[in-house]
matplotlib code that plots the C-alpha trace (Angstrom):
import matplotlib.pyplot as plt

x = [-0.1, 1.3, 2.0, 0.1, 1.1, 0.1, -3.0, -1.3, 1.4, 0.7, 1.6, 4.7, 4.5, 7.4, 9.1, 10.5, 7.5, 6.5, 10.1, 9.8, 6.3, 7.8, 11.0, 8.6, 6.3, 9.6, 11.1, 7.7, 7.5, 11.1, 10.4, 7.3, 8.8, 12.2, 10.1, 7.8, 11.2, 12.8, 9.8, 9.8, 13.6, 12.7, 9.8, 12.2, 14.6, 12.2, 11.0, 14.5, 15.3, 11.8, 12.6, 16.1, 18.3, 21.0, 19.5, 18.8, 21.0, 21.0, 21.8, 23.5, 22.7, 23.9, 22.2, 23.1, 20.5, 19.0, 17.4, 17.5, 13.9, 12.8, 15.3, 14.2, 10.8, 11.4, 13.7, 10.4, 8.7, 11.4, 12.0, 8.2, 8.2, 10.3, 13.2, 15.4, 19.2, 21.0, 19.1, 19.4, 16.1, 17.3, 16.3, 17.6, 18.5, 19.1, 21.7, 21.7, 25.3, 26.9, 28.1, 31.6, 32.2, 31.5, 33.5, 36.7, 36.2, 35.8, 38.6, 40.6, 40.5, 39.1, 42.0, 41.3, 39.1, 35.4, 33.1, 29.9, 28.8, 28.8, 28.4, 26.7, 27.9, 30.3, 27.7, 27.0, 25.0, 25.7, 23.8, 25.7, 24.2, 26.2, 28.9, 31.1, 31.7, 33.1, 36.0, 38.2, 37.4, 38.9, 41.2, 40.6, 38.8, 35.8, 33.3, 31.6, 30.3, 29.2, 26.8, 23.8, 21.3, 18.5, 17.0, 18.2, 18.2, 19.9, 22.3, 20.8, 21.0, 18.5, 18.0, 15.5, 12.6, 14.0, 17.7, 16.7, 14.5, 17.5, 19.8, 17.4, 17.0, 20.7, 21.1, 23.8, 26.1, 28.0, 31.1, 29.1, 27.0, 27.3, 30.7, 28.4, 26.4, 27.8, 27.4, 27.7, 30.7, 31.2, 34.1, 33.6, 30.1, 29.3, 27.2, 30.0, 32.3, 29.9, 29.4, 32.8, 33.4, 30.6, 32.3, 35.9, 34.0, 32.3, 35.5, 37.7, 35.0, 35.3, 31.8, 30.2, 33.7, 35.2, 37.2, 41.1, 43.4, 45.3, 42.2, 41.6, 44.9, 44.8, 45.3, 41.7, 39.9, 42.0, 41.0, 37.3, 36.9, 39.1, 36.9, 33.8, 35.6, 37.1, 33.5, 32.0, 34.5, 34.6, 31.2, 30.7, 29.3, 29.9, 27.5, 29.2, 27.0, 24.6, 21.8, 22.9, 23.2, 19.9, 18.5, 20.1, 18.8, 15.0, 15.4, 16.8, 19.5, 21.4, 25.0, 24.4, 24.6, 22.3, 22.5, 23.1, 24.1, 21.6, 19.5, 16.7, 14.7, 15.9, 14.9, 11.4, 11.1, 11.6, 8.2, 9.3, 7.7, 10.7, 13.0, 13.2, 15.5, 17.6, 19.6, 22.9, 23.4, 25.8, 26.5, 24.7, 25.9, 23.4, 23.1, 22.4, 22.4, 24.1, 23.5, 26.7, 27.6, 30.5, 33.2, 35.9, 36.4, 33.4, 31.2, 30.3, 28.6, 25.1, 25.8, 26.3, 23.7, 21.0, 22.3, 21.6, 18.5, 17.4, 18.9, 16.5, 13.5, 14.1, 14.2, 10.8, 8.0, 6.1, 8.8, 10.6, 7.3, 8.3, 11.1, 9.2, 6.8, 9.6, 10.8, 13.5, 13.6, 13.5, 14.4, 11.2, 8.7, 7.2, 9.0, 8.3, 5.5, 7.9, 5.2, 6.2, 9.6, 9.4, 11.6, 15.2, 15.8, 18.9, 20.5, 23.8, 25.0, 28.4, 30.5, 32.4, 36.2, 39.3, 39.8, 42.9, 41.1, 38.0, 41.0, 42.4, 39.4, 38.7, 41.9, 41.2, 38.0, 39.8, 42.5, 41.6, 44.0, 43.9, 45.0, 48.3, 51.2, 54.4, 58.1, 59.7, 63.3, 65.4, 68.6, 71.1, 74.3, 76.2, 74.5, 71.3, 73.7, 73.4, 71.7, 68.7, 66.5, 68.7, 68.3, 69.7, 67.5, 67.2, 65.6, 63.2, 62.0, 62.0, 59.7, 57.4, 57.0, 56.4, 53.5, 52.0, 52.4, 50.1, 47.6, 48.0, 45.1, 45.7, 44.9, 47.9, 51.0, 54.4, 57.8, 61.5, 64.6, 67.6, 70.8, 74.1, 77.4, 79.4, 82.6, 84.0, 82.7, 80.2, 76.0, 74.8, 70.7, 69.3, 65.7, 65.0, 61.2, 59.8, 56.4, 53.6, 50.0, 50.0, 47.6, 50.4, 51.2, 54.0, 54.6, 54.2, 56.5, 59.1, 59.3, 59.7, 62.1, 64.3, 63.7, 64.7, 67.7, 68.7, 72.5, 73.6, 77.2, 78.8, 78.1, 74.5, 74.0, 70.1, 70.1, 70.9, 68.6, 65.7, 66.1, 66.1, 63.4, 61.0, 61.7, 60.9, 57.5, 56.7, 57.1, 55.2, 52.5, 49.4, 46.2, 43.2, 45.0, 47.7, 51.2, 54.2, 57.8, 58.5, 62.4, 63.0, 66.7, 68.8, 69.6, 73.4, 74.0, 74.0, 77.7, 77.4, 78.6, 75.1, 74.2, 70.9, 70.6, 70.9, 68.5, 65.8, 66.4, 66.2, 62.9, 61.6, 62.7, 60.8, 57.6, 54.4, 51.2, 49.4, 51.3, 51.5, 53.9, 54.3, 57.9, 57.1, 60.1, 60.6, 64.1, 65.8, 67.1, 68.5, 70.5, 71.4, 69.6, 66.2, 65.9, 66.5, 64.4, 61.6, 61.7, 61.5, 58.6, 56.6, 57.6, 55.9, 52.7, 54.1, 55.1, 58.1, 57.9, 61.2, 61.7, 64.5, 64.4, 63.2, 62.3, 59.7, 56.2, 56.4, 57.9, 55.4, 52.6, 54.5, 54.6, 50.9, 50.4, 52.5, 51.3, 47.8]
y = [-0.2, 3.5, 5.6, 9.2, 12.4, 12.8, 15.1, 17.5, 18.6, 22.1, 22.8, 25.4, 29.2, 30.4, 33.4, 34.9, 36.7, 38.0, 39.9, 41.0, 42.6, 44.3, 45.5, 47.2, 49.0, 50.1, 51.5, 53.3, 54.6, 55.9, 57.7, 59.6, 60.4, 62.1, 64.0, 65.3, 66.2, 67.7, 70.0, 71.0, 71.9, 73.8, 75.6, 76.4, 77.6, 79.8, 81.1, 82.1, 83.9, 85.7, 87.0, 88.2, 86.3, 88.0, 91.8, 94.6, 96.2, 100.0, 99.7, 103.2, 104.7, 107.8, 109.2, 112.8, 115.3, 115.3, 111.8, 111.4, 112.3, 109.5, 106.9, 107.7, 107.2, 103.8, 103.1, 103.4, 101.3, 98.5, 98.9, 98.4, 95.0, 93.9, 92.4, 89.9, 89.1, 86.8, 86.8, 90.6, 93.0, 95.7, 98.9, 101.5, 105.1, 107.4, 110.5, 112.9, 114.0, 115.6, 113.2, 114.8, 115.0, 111.2, 110.1, 112.0, 110.8, 107.2, 107.8, 108.7, 105.3, 103.6, 104.7, 108.5, 110.4, 110.4, 113.5, 112.2, 115.2, 116.7, 113.1, 111.1, 107.5, 105.7, 104.2, 100.6, 101.7, 105.1, 106.5, 109.2, 111.2, 109.5, 106.7, 109.7, 109.7, 106.3, 106.9, 108.2, 105.0, 102.6, 100.2, 101.3, 98.3, 100.3, 98.9, 95.5, 93.9, 96.5, 99.3, 99.3, 102.4, 103.0, 105.8, 108.5, 112.0, 113.6, 116.4, 119.2, 123.1, 125.1, 128.2, 131.1, 129.8, 132.3, 131.2, 127.6, 128.1, 129.8, 127.0, 124.5, 126.6, 126.2, 122.6, 123.7, 120.8, 121.3, 122.5, 125.0, 126.9, 130.4, 132.3, 134.9, 132.1, 132.4, 128.7, 127.8, 126.2, 126.4, 124.6, 121.1, 120.5, 117.1, 118.9, 120.7, 117.7, 115.8, 118.8, 119.5, 115.7, 116.3, 119.7, 117.7, 114.4, 116.9, 119.1, 116.1, 114.1, 111.3, 110.3, 108.5, 108.6, 108.2, 111.1, 110.0, 111.8, 112.7, 114.5, 116.3, 118.0, 118.8, 122.6, 122.3, 120.8, 123.6, 126.5, 125.4, 124.8, 127.5, 129.9, 128.6, 129.1, 132.2, 133.8, 132.4, 133.3, 137.1, 137.7, 140.0, 137.2, 133.7, 131.4, 128.7, 125.8, 124.5, 125.2, 128.9, 129.0, 127.7, 130.3, 133.2, 132.1, 131.5, 135.2, 136.8, 138.1, 140.8, 140.0, 136.5, 133.1, 132.3, 128.3, 125.9, 122.2, 120.4, 117.3, 117.5, 116.4, 119.0, 121.8, 120.3, 120.2, 124.2, 124.6, 128.0, 129.0, 131.5, 128.5, 125.6, 123.2, 122.5, 119.3, 119.8, 117.4, 114.9, 112.4, 113.1, 112.7, 110.8, 110.9, 107.6, 107.1, 103.8, 101.9, 101.2, 98.8, 100.1, 97.4, 98.0, 98.5, 98.2, 96.7, 93.2, 90.5, 91.3, 95.0, 94.2, 91.8, 94.3, 96.7, 94.7, 93.4, 97.1, 98.2, 95.3, 96.4, 99.8, 98.5, 96.6, 98.4, 99.2, 100.9, 102.7, 104.3, 106.7, 107.8, 108.0, 110.4, 112.6, 113.2, 110.4, 108.0, 104.2, 101.5, 99.5, 102.4, 104.9, 108.6, 111.0, 113.7, 116.7, 119.3, 122.2, 120.4, 118.2, 115.0, 115.1, 112.8, 110.6, 109.4, 108.1, 108.2, 109.5, 107.2, 108.5, 109.1, 107.9, 109.6, 110.9, 112.4, 113.9, 115.8, 117.1, 118.7, 120.1, 121.5, 123.5, 124.6, 125.6, 127.1, 128.1, 129.3, 132.6, 133.8, 136.0, 137.3, 136.0, 136.0, 132.9, 133.8, 130.5, 130.8, 128.3, 128.9, 126.5, 126.4, 125.0, 121.9, 120.5, 116.9, 117.4, 114.0, 112.2, 114.9, 118.4, 121.4, 122.6, 119.1, 119.6, 122.9, 122.4, 119.9, 121.6, 124.4, 122.1, 120.4, 124.0, 125.0, 121.8, 123.3, 126.8, 127.8, 128.8, 132.5, 133.1, 134.7, 133.0, 134.0, 132.3, 133.9, 132.4, 134.0, 133.2, 134.4, 133.7, 132.3, 135.6, 136.1, 138.6, 138.5, 136.7, 136.8, 135.0, 135.4, 131.9, 132.1, 135.8, 136.1, 135.0, 133.3, 129.6, 129.2, 129.4, 126.0, 124.4, 127.3, 125.0, 122.3, 125.1, 126.0, 122.6, 121.7, 124.8, 124.0, 120.5, 121.6, 124.0, 123.0, 124.7, 126.2, 129.8, 132.4, 133.6, 137.1, 137.4, 141.1, 142.4, 139.9, 140.6, 144.5, 143.6, 141.3, 143.3, 146.5, 144.5, 143.2, 146.9, 147.9, 145.1, 145.4, 143.3, 145.0, 143.1, 140.5, 139.7, 140.6, 138.9, 137.9, 134.9, 134.6, 130.8, 131.0, 129.3, 131.0, 131.8, 135.4, 137.6, 137.6, 140.4, 143.9, 145.1, 145.8, 145.4, 149.5, 149.5, 146.5, 148.4, 151.5, 150.0, 148.5, 151.7, 153.5, 150.9, 150.6, 152.3, 152.1, 152.1, 149.1, 146.8, 144.0, 142.0, 139.9, 136.8, 134.6, 131.0, 130.5, 127.2, 126.8, 129.8, 132.8, 136.3, 137.4, 136.3, 139.7, 141.8, 139.5, 139.8, 143.6, 143.5, 141.3, 143.2, 146.2, 145.2, 143.2, 140.0, 136.7, 135.1, 131.2, 129.7, 125.9, 123.5, 121.3, 121.2, 117.4, 118.5, 119.0, 122.6, 123.7, 122.6, 124.2, 127.2, 127.1, 126.4, 129.3, 131.8, 130.8, 130.6]
z = [0.0, -0.7, 2.2, 2.8, 4.4, 8.1, 8.7, 11.0, 8.3, 6.3, 3.0, 2.8, 0.8, -1.0, 0.9, -2.4, -3.7, -0.6, -0.5, -3.9, -3.4, 0.1, -1.9, -4.7, -1.9, -0.3, -3.5, -4.2, -1.0, -0.8, -4.4, -3.4, 0.0, -1.8, -4.7, -1.3, 0.6, -3.0, -3.3, 0.1, -0.4, -3.5, -1.7, 1.2, -1.3, -2.9, 0.0, 1.2, -2.0, -1.8, 1.5, 0.6, 2.9, 2.1, 2.8, 1.1, -1.8, -3.2, -7.2, -7.7, -11.2, -12.6, -15.5, -17.6, -16.4, -19.7, -19.2, -15.5, -14.7, -17.3, -15.7, -12.0, -12.6, -14.1, -11.4, -9.1, -11.2, -11.1, -7.4, -6.9, -8.6, -5.4, -7.7, -6.3, -7.3, -5.8, -2.6, -2.3, -2.3, -4.8, -4.4, -7.5, -6.5, -9.4, -9.2, -12.2, -13.1, -16.4, -18.6, -19.1, -15.3, -14.9, -17.8, -16.4, -12.6, -14.4, -16.3, -13.3, -12.1, -8.8, -6.6, -7.6, -5.2, -6.1, -5.4, -4.0, -3.5, -7.3, -8.8, -6.5, -5.4, -7.9, -9.8, -11.0, -13.9, -15.5, -18.7, -20.3, -23.1, -26.0, -26.7, -27.7, -23.9, -23.8, -25.8, -23.0, -21.0, -23.9, -22.4, -18.7, -17.3, -16.4, -18.9, -18.3, -21.5, -24.6, -23.9, -25.7, -26.2, -24.1, -26.3, -28.5, -30.1, -33.3, -32.9, -35.0, -34.9, -33.1, -34.7, -35.2, -38.0, -40.8, -40.1, -40.0, -43.5, -44.8, -44.0, -45.3, -48.5, -49.4, -47.9, -45.7, -44.4, -41.2, -43.3, -45.4, -43.0, -43.6, -42.2, -40.7, -38.8, -35.1, -34.0, -30.0, -29.3, -25.1, -24.3, -22.4, -23.7, -24.8, -27.9, -28.9, -29.0, -31.2, -33.3, -33.8, -34.9, -37.3, -38.9, -39.4, -40.6, -43.4, -44.0, -44.4, -46.5, -43.7, -44.7, -41.3, -39.6, -37.2, -37.9, -37.9, -35.7, -39.0, -40.1, -37.2, -36.9, -40.7, -41.9, -43.4, -40.3, -38.1, -40.0, -40.3, -36.5, -35.5, -37.4, -35.9, -32.4, -32.9, -34.1, -31.2, -28.8, -29.9, -28.6, -25.9, -23.6, -25.0, -23.3, -21.1, -21.6, -24.3, -21.9, -21.4, -25.4, -25.7, -23.3, -25.2, -28.5, -27.4, -25.5, -28.9, -26.9, -28.9, -30.3, -29.1, -30.8, -34.1, -34.0, -31.0, -31.6, -29.4, -29.0, -30.9, -27.8, -25.5, -28.5, -28.7, -24.7, -24.9, -26.4, -27.8, -31.0, -31.9, -32.0, -34.6, -35.6, -39.0, -39.6, -41.3, -44.5, -43.9, -41.2, -38.1, -34.7, -32.2, -28.7, -28.0, -24.2, -23.5, -20.6, -19.0, -16.5, -14.7, -13.6, -10.9, -7.2, -4.7, -7.7, -6.8, -9.3, -7.6, -8.5, -11.9, -12.8, -10.9, -13.1, -16.2, -15.0, -14.9, -18.1, -19.8, -17.7, -19.2, -22.7, -22.5, -24.7, -22.1, -19.9, -23.2, -23.8, -21.1, -23.3, -26.1, -24.3, -23.4, -26.9, -27.1, -29.9, -29.0, -31.6, -32.4, -31.4, -33.4, -33.5, -31.0, -30.9, -30.8, -31.4, -33.8, -34.1, -37.3, -36.3, -38.2, -41.2, -40.5, -43.6, -41.8, -38.2, -37.6, -35.4, -32.7, -33.1, -30.5, -27.6, -29.1, -32.0, -29.7, -27.5, -30.8, -31.9, -28.3, -28.1, -31.4, -30.0, -26.9, -28.6, -32.2, -34.6, -35.9, -39.3, -38.6, -40.2, -38.7, -39.1, -37.6, -36.5, -36.2, -33.7, -35.7, -33.7, -32.4, -28.7, -30.7, -32.0, -28.5, -28.1, -26.4, -26.0, -28.9, -31.3, -31.6, -30.2, -33.9, -35.0, -32.2, -32.8, -36.7, -35.7, -33.9, -35.7, -38.8, -36.9, -36.3, -39.9, -40.5, -38.6, -39.5, -41.4, -45.5, -44.4, -42.4, -43.9, -42.7, -43.4, -42.3, -40.9, -39.5, -37.8, -36.2, -37.2, -40.6, -41.2, -40.6, -37.3, -38.3, -37.3, -40.6, -40.7, -43.8, -45.4, -46.1, -47.1, -47.4, -45.5, -47.8, -47.6, -46.9, -49.4, -52.2, -53.6, -51.8, -49.1, -46.5, -48.1, -48.8, -45.6, -44.2, -46.4, -45.3, -41.4, -41.8, -43.8, -40.6, -39.1, -36.1, -36.1, -35.4, -32.6, -31.8, -33.2, -31.9, -31.0, -34.6, -36.1, -33.8, -34.9, -38.3, -38.5, -36.5, -38.5, -41.6, -39.9, -38.9, -42.4, -44.2, -41.4, -42.9, -41.5, -39.9, -38.5, -35.8, -36.7, -35.0, -35.0, -33.3, -32.2, -30.9, -29.4, -27.0, -23.7, -24.8, -24.4, -27.4, -28.8, -31.2, -31.1, -30.4, -27.0, -24.9, -25.2, -28.6, -29.3, -27.1, -29.0, -32.1, -31.3, -30.0, -33.1, -35.5, -33.4, -34.7, -32.8, -36.0, -37.0, -34.0, -34.1, -31.3, -30.6, -28.7, -27.8, -26.8, -24.8, -24.6, -21.0, -18.3, -19.1, -18.8, -21.9, -20.9, -19.0, -22.2, -24.5, -21.7, -21.9, -25.8, -25.5, -23.1, -24.7, -27.9, -26.7, -26.8, -24.7, -23.5, -22.5, -21.4, -21.8, -20.0, -22.9, -26.6, -26.1, -23.7, -24.7, -23.6, -26.6, -28.9, -26.4, -27.0, -30.5, -30.8, -28.7, -30.1, -34.1, -33.1]

ax = plt.figure().add_subplot(projection="3d")
ax.plot(x, y, z, "-o")
ax.set_aspect("equal")
plt.show()
């Protein structure tokens, strides 16, 4: 018989499937538990950011006064959105300060003193009038990224309706503005700098630019800008700023400016029916109000990010409409309503010049070269052959004079003489180039060739040479301009037989009040002759400048001053 299992023995259940089920349950529970924990951590992180765990931070913004009111309003709007940057609650504070002043302060570097009273705190975001003001900051590690425009307004001429109509009828360009039109060019004004570059670009046929340094230093550009600057500076009371010039024009002040380079927006905002605009033909300089994120000491990553975010906020269509409403142009938006002023048509936009070029043009505006009749009297005695910085004194002087000749207007009359003693030991004076207009073909080249060919030798005979040149200048007096003799000599005492008393007597005898000729003197080094030459200069209304070395920039500055 077969055997059967006992009734008390239970059938066994395998443990493997049970363990698998339990494991799956634990995994699923763990997954959902981790998700819940992760979400909780994220929520806590967001709550921490929303409550600014790093505290409050002020974003200091400096804007040119011409756009500061709009930037300030946008700053209030932005702050009201409770912006958070890197766990900081951001509040924007706007300070108004002239662009030129801020540019100069930033150019000085982070170690230089900062005038909080005049400029506000050192900004993390700066909004100047134009990219033209950024040129001096190139290579200074001051700007973070590439600045982009917030709004813009072209530089045009504010003028009376009749003047503007006449300019439009003649289709006047920057270089062809009427010679009797007094244009405001206050030194240091941003608008002056931009207008000067526009004039230079037109005169030099540089198109939309940028104007080069060589073009800025050319005789043609110097003559055109100098004529404008001299005309403005000859006013009884030249306005010291663009705003003051607009005020004088608006008030119809007699013997004042007749045209003022200014932004289209500022002219329209004046709401003066006695003033309208004219946009000269040619490339137009534009105030593009770039948002400049400033880098340097004291400006951290949080400030830089906040500056970038605020700039982006101001560019949003709903926000940038505030600029349009104030008369500015904004890319992507309709042209602003300028009231009685018609928006200028811009055929091409002038590119900003380099800092060096802008400085050269600014120097012309500040120190314009006036047409004059001048005799240049060069000391070629052995004392001028002394090595001075690697070349001779004479070579350095020749270089400085040549440079100034390139700047002098064609209307100037220039002659060249030299002196020393001859081989016989007697005073020798030679007329190398008789006086004549620089407009004559090859005159500049002829003077340059003679200057470069001068060689030092012999003794100095400055007294008889100066007396002779002065008498010739008085006899050949050219009315309607400054007449002068420019003596460039070493401080070595005169070695001729002419005495101090005889020189002063000769100058007095040749002088004629109705034919004023001034004697200007540049003396190299220190010596006993300086007092005598100072007397001659004083008695004729001239100027004496002493330089220690001909390799010093002071020489070029003196030559420029005395031939301008």
